[in-house]
N, C-alpha and C positions, 0 to 999 in steps of 0.2 A: 338614249332613246331608240326605239325599235322602228324600223321601216321594212315591211314585208318580213323576210327571213333573216334580216340582218340588224344587229346592234350596232349603233354608230356612236362614236365618241370623238369630241374635239380633242385634239392633241397639241398643246401649247409648246412651241419650239423656240420661244424666245422673243424679245422685243427688239426693235430697231427703229430708226427714224428716216424719214425722206422729206424732201422739200415740199411744202405745202402747195405752192403754186404748180409744181410738176404734177402732183397728185390730182389737182383739180383743173388744170388747163385754162380754159376761157372763163371759168366761173370766178366772179370777183371774190377777193379775199374776205370782204366785208360779210359775204354770205357763207362761204365754207367754214370760216373760223367759228362760226356759231355751232357747227357740228363737231369739228375737231380742232380745238385751240392750238395754235402754233406758239413756239418759244421765241425768244428774241432774235434767233437766226432764221426764222421762218420754217424750222423743222417741226414736223407733226409726229406724234408717236404711231408706230405700226406694230402689228403683231405677225409673227409667222406661225400660221395655225394650220396643221394637218388634220386629216380625218382618218380615223381608224374604223374600218368596216369589219365586223366579225360575224361569220355565219356560213352555213354550208361548208364547213370544214376549212374555211379561209380566214386569214388575217391580212387584210388589204389596207395598205397605206396609200393615201392620196397626197402626193407632194411630200416634201421632207425638209423644207426650210434651207437656210443658207449653208448649213453644215459646219465642219470644224477645219476646213482647209483655207479659208480666207487669210490673206496677208494681214499683218498688224495695221498697215495703213488703211485697208478696206474696213477692218473692224472699227477703227477709230472714226472713219467718215460716217459709217452707219450705226455707230454706238452699239455694237454687238457685243454681248457678254458671253464669253465661252461657258461660264458657269451655268447658264440657263439653256444651253443648246445640246447638251449631251443626250443623244438619243437612247442610249442604254438606260440611263437613269430615268428618262421620261416614260419609256416603255415598261419599266419595272413596276410603275404605279398601276399597270394593267396586267400585272403578273406574266409579262412577256419579255423575251429577249429578242435581239435583232434576227437571230436565226429562226425565230417563230413567224416571221413575216413571210407570207406566201407569194404576195403580189404587191408591186409598187406601181400605181397609175400616175404618171407624170403629166400634169396638165400642159406645161410647156417648159422649156429648158433654160429659162432665165435663172441666174444664180440663186435668187432668193426662193425659188421653187424646187430647185433640183440639186443644190449644193450638198445636201445630205445623201445623195444617191451613192457616193463613193468616200472612202477613207483612205488615209495613208497608213500602210501596215508593212513593216520590214522594208521601208523606203520605196514601196510600190503602191500605186493607186489601185485599189480593188473596190468591188461592190461592198457597200455597207451591209446589205441583207443578202447573205450568201446563199440562202435557200429560195430566194425570190426570182420571179420573172419580172422584168421592168417593161412598161408599155408606153409608147410615145407615138404620135402621128408622123407619118411619113414626110409631109411637107414641112412640119416643125423640125424634124431631124435635119433635112436638107438645109433649112434656113440657119440652124445652129452651126452646121459645119462651114457654111459660107454665108455669113450674116452680112446684111447691108450696114452702111455707115451708122444708121440710127441705133441699131441693135447691137453692134459689135462689143460694146462694153458690158453687155448683159450676159454673154455666153462664154463659159470657161469650159474648154474641151475636156479637162480633167474630170468634170462632172458627169460626162456622158460617153466619150469615146471607150473608156475602160469597160463600160457595160457591153458594148458591141464586141470588143476584144475577148471578154469572158464568155460570151455566147448567151448572155441572159437578157439581152435587149430584144423585145418584140416590136416590130414596125407594124403599126396599124395604118389603115388607109380609108378615112372617112367614118361616118357614124355607124354604129353596130351595137348589137347586145353582146357585151364582153363576157359576162357570166349571167347565170340565171337570176333575174331580178335587178340587174345592173346594166343600164344602157349608157353608151357614150354619145354625147352631143358634141358638135363642133361649132366654134366660132373663129373668125378670122381677122377681126377689126383690131384687136390688141396686137396679135402676132399671128402669122399663118399657122393653121393647124392646132389652135388651142383646143384641148379636149376637156369636157365636162362630165363627170359621172352623175348619173341620175340613179338614185336608189329608189326603187319603185315599191310602194306599199298599196295595200288595199283601199285605204281612205286617204293617205297623205304620203307624199314622196319627198325625198331630199335631194336638192340640186346643189352641186359644188360649183360656186361662181367663179373661183380663181380670179384672174384680172379682167374678166368681163365686167364684174360689179365687185371691186375689191373690198369696199366697205359698205356698211348700211347707208352711209351719207352719199353713196354713188348710185342710189336706187333711181332717183329722177333722171329721165332720159338724156337731158342735155349735160348732166354731170359726168364727165369722164375725164380720163388722164391725158396730160400732154405726152405721155409715154406711148399712147395708143398709135399704131401706124396707119389706121384707116379710120379716122373719126366718123365719116358719114356711114360706114359700114357698121361701126359699133352702135350707132344710134338705132339702126334697123334691127340689129341683133338683140339689143336690149329690149326693144319694143316687143319683139316676138317671144323672147323668153319670159318677160314679166307678164305678158298677156296669157301665156300658157301657164305660168305659175298660178295665177288666180283661177283659171278655168279648171286646172287639174289638181288644185290644192297642194301646191309645192311649199316646202320650207326651203329658204335659201341659206346656204352656209357660206360665211364670209371669211376668206383666208387672211385678210390684213386689218380687219377692223380692230382697234385697240381695246374695245369693250364688248361688243356684241358678236357672238359666234354664229348665231342663226336667228332668223326672223321669217315670219309670213309677210305678204305684202297686200296692199289694197290699192284701188285706183280711185283717185278723186277727180274733181272736176278739171283740173290742170294737169295732174301727173300721178305717178306711182309714189307710194311712200310705205314706210314700215307699218305693218298692222299690229302684230304681237311680237315681242322678243321671246325667243324660245331657248331654253337651256338644253345643251347637248353633251 
């Protein structure tokens, strides 16, 4: 689907599972399970979904999934299948190789979003996309280097420190226009300095939700994750983003929804909800 000067494609980077209660926080299971059913262990299916943005001479990747470096224990916990996460194979479907990627926008550095940033080659951890520049927000990088107790288990330094050592990491500080037609917006409720690309078009734009709104089931304002650091902040951020989405005709891109990659939204009497599911 085209937005402005850019063709945008959903890139499926594999499936995993998470605890349903953790994904929906204070929302009762009897409500959230109608949206995403849980198995007998209370796990719900999740998708690792990246966005490929092509245009203006660039191949931009937004986030890159859990990658290939996780331990066997971690793969078992999250039920990650290596056969579905090989980035070279996935990019080949778009007639690309890793060296064709020019830029990688990392929304935040949790392992399920940034694990594919680096690979192990000749016993060294190196950037996966050798020709690319990687972009992350300053306060997110600082948080990842010295995380609080709540997020410590989500940051693995091998996913991002090698980027800085290789000289390919670009530290951003706040909202900005990163490229012509691509704006970066910031939220802090889930984690400090989470950045969201907005691909701007003449009539419709595409907003990458990341973990601000991880699935289409999380569109209602009170529906947020127990993983979120600042619940009250995220409620305000969602209100502002969803209101703007309707006003400016945005399509929302969902990184973790097991089925829906993108949708427009509408406002009802009580809250926001999906308007139309959109294929990307």
